[in-house]
N, C-alpha and C positions, 0 to 999 in steps of 0.2 A: 344235181346242182354242182357247179364248179367251185372248188375251194379257192377263195381269195385270201391273199396273204397280207399281213401288216408286218413290216420289218422295221426294227429300230436298234440303234446301238446305244441309245440313251437308257442307262440303268433305271432311272426313276420313272420313265415312261413305261418300261417293262414291268416294274414293280406295281405301278398303278393298274395296268391292264390285268396282271396276274391277280391282284387283290380284288378286282371286279369280276373274277371268274372267267376271263377270256382264256381260251385254250392255247397254251403254249405248245407249239409243235416241235420246236427244236432250237438248239443253239448252233450257230455257224461261226467257227473261229475266223476272225479277220486277220489277226496277227498274234504275236505272243502276249499282247496286253489288252486286246479287245475282242468282243464277240458281238454277233448280230443275233438279237432275239427275234424269233419268227413265230407270229401268232396267226391262228385261224381268224380271218376277218370276213367270213362268208356273209355275215349279217351287216357288214360295213359299219360297225359301231365303234371300232378302235379310235378313229380320228375324233369322234364326238367325245369319247371318254377322256382322251388326252387333252382336248381343248377345255373341257370342264375342269380338269385337274389344274391346268395352267391358269385358268381364270378364277380358281378358288370356289367353284360351284359344285364340285363332285362330292357326294356323300358316300363315304365308305368307313366301315368300323376301324378303329385304331388297331384292334387285334388282327384283323385281316391284313392291314397294311404292314404291320410288324412281321407277321407270319410270312408275307410275300417277300419282304426284305431278306429275311433269314433263308428262305427256300432258294431264292435266286442267287444269293451270295454263295450258298453251298454248291449250287450247280456250276457257277462260274469258276469258283476257286477249287472245287472238288473234282472238276473235270468229269462230271456225271454225263453220261450219254442218255439223252432223252428223245431220241428219234421216234420212239413209239408213242410219245405224248403221254397225257394223263387220262 
């Protein structure tokens, strides 16, 4: 099965996907101030999760969401290399 990718530069979309256990494959630097979050979207569920989040229909625990915020913040500002994924 071919790996499909979902890419976003929107931090809160990335947080939402990470909190929903979507596999973050890597961060791609775009410039000095922004990165591209690259997720595995083989099951093509990323768009659906983002749309549910935007429409207020997504159910995710507050702890998972806060943990995702902290983890992604550490990755972005700590320059962690995550090419091998999680």
